[in-house]
C-alpha positions in Angstrom: 7.8 -32.6 -7.4 8.0 -32.5 -3.6 9.8 -29.7 -1.9 12.3 -30.3 0.9 11.2 -27.0 2.6 11.5 -27.3 6.4 10.7 -23.6 7.3 7.5 -22.1 8.5 4.3 -22.7 6.6 3.6 -20.3 3.8 0.8 -17.9 4.7 -1.0 -16.2 1.8 -2.8 -13.0 2.7 -2.9 -11.6 6.2 -1.7 -13.8 9.0 -4.2 -14.7 11.7 -4.9 -12.1 14.4 -3.3 -14.1 17.1 0.1 -14.1 15.3 0.2 -10.3 15.1 -1.6 -9.3 18.3 1.6 -8.8 20.2 3.5 -6.6 17.8 5.4 -3.8 19.5 3.6 -0.4 19.4 6.4 1.0 17.2 5.8 -1.6 14.5 2.0 -0.9 14.6 2.7 2.8 14.4 5.1 2.3 11.5 2.7 0.1 9.6 -0.2 2.5 10.2 1.8 5.5 9.0 3.2 3.7 6.0 -0.2 2.5 4.9 -1.7 6.0 5.1 1.3 7.5 3.4 1.1 5.0 0.5 -2.7 5.6 0.2 -2.0 9.4 0.1 0.6 9.0 -2.6 -1.9 7.0 -4.7 -4.6 9.6 -4.2 -2.3 12.4 -5.3 -1.6 10.5 -8.5 -5.4 10.3 -9.0 -5.7 14.1 -8.5 -7.6 13.6 -5.2 -5.7 16.2 -3.2 -8.2 16.7 -0.4 -8.4 12.9 0.3 -4.6 12.6 0.1 -4.2 15.4 2.7 -6.4 13.4 5.0 -4.2 10.4 4.6 -1.0 12.4 5.0 -2.4 13.8 8.3 -3.2 10.2 9.5 0.4 9.1 8.6 1.8 12.1 10.6 -0.4 11.4 13.6 0.7 7.7 13.5 4.4 8.8 13.2 5.1 12.4 13.9 8.7 11.9 12.8 7.9 10.6 9.3 9.8 13.3 7.4 8.7 12.1 4.0 5.0 12.3 5.0 5.5 15.8 6.4 7.2 17.0 3.2 4.8 15.3 0.9 1.9 16.8 2.9 3.6 20.2 2.4 3.8 19.5 -1.3 0.1 18.6 -1.4 -0.8 21.8 0.5 1.0 23.8 -2.3 -1.6 22.3 -4.7 -4.2 23.9 -2.6 -2.3 27.2 -2.5 -1.9 26.9 1.3 1.7 28.1 1.2 1.9 29.0 5.0 0.9 25.5 6.1 3.2 24.0 3.5 6.1 26.0 4.9 5.3 24.7 8.4 5.3 21.1 7.1 8.7 21.6 5.4 10.2 23.2 8.5 9.2 20.1 10.5 10.6 17.7 7.8 13.9 19.7 7.6 14.2 19.6 11.4 14.0 15.8 11.2 16.3 15.4 8.1 18.4 18.6 7.8 20.6 17.0 5.1 17.8 16.3 2.6 18.6 18.9 -0.1 15.2 18.3 -1.8 13.4 19.4 1.4 15.5 22.6 1.3 14.9 23.3 -2.4 11.1 22.8 -2.0 11.1 25.0 1.2 13.0 27.7 -0.7 10.3 27.6 -3.5 7.6 28.0 -0.9 9.4 30.9 0.9 9.7 32.6 -2.5 5.9 32.2 -3.0 5.4 33.8 0.5 7.5 36.7 -0.5 10.4 35.8 1.8 13.2 36.3 -0.8 16.1 36.3 1.6 14.9 33.2 3.4 14.3 31.6 0.0 17.9 32.2 -1.1 19.2 31.0 2.2 17.3 27.7 1.9 18.4 27.3 -1.7 22.0 27.9 -0.7 21.7 25.4 2.1 20.3 22.8 -0.3 23.2 23.4 -2.7 25.7 23.1 0.2 24.0 19.9 1.3 24.0 18.4 -2.1 27.6 19.3 -3.1 29.0 19.0 0.5 30.7 22.4 0.1 29.8 26.1 0.3 28.4 27.5 -2.9 26.9 31.0 -3.1 23.2 30.9 -3.9 23.5 33.8 -6.3 26.4 32.0 -8.1 24.4 28.8 -8.3 21.3 30.6 -9.6 23.5 32.3 -12.2 24.8 28.9 -13.4 21.3 27.5 -13.6 20.1 30.6 -15.6 23.1 30.3 -18.0 22.2 26.7 -18.6 18.6 27.6 -19.3 19.5 30.4 -21.7 18.1 28.4 -24.6 14.7 28.4 -22.8 14.7 32.1 -22.4 16.8 32.2 -19.2 15.4 33.1 -15.9 15.1 36.0 -13.5 17.5 36.5 -10.6 16.6 38.6 -7.5 17.4 42.2 -8.4 18.3 41.3 -12.0 16.7 40.1 -15.2 18.1 37.5 -17.3 
């Protein structure tokens, strides 16, 4: 059966260099960052944290405004117990995407590990407000979470046990 296709020829694999030589720098930067990011994500899945960190850093150099790469690099740094550097990565990610509640929740967890309890609660509260689009007290939200986890032994709240 013959096709009536009249579009451009199908190219399998990578196009010839002359067809991609004049891509805008922003496209090249995006492709470079995305390639490194995907490679890093695969390496994390394989348990190769050090190699993944190298790839996350390459992604960030290629695109310093790649918030997901910044946050995931921060998450990888927590696997190395480098909480201070992880906090720095999350601060940058949050500056780029202030309405991403997961960034706030992860940053709150890191601040807690660093012993910054007030900052941790503040970030947690910000994440809750972002998620639900209305003010919710962090202490109240934590109490609700703890009540829902009572069958698993509950959890501890700052200044309380529970």
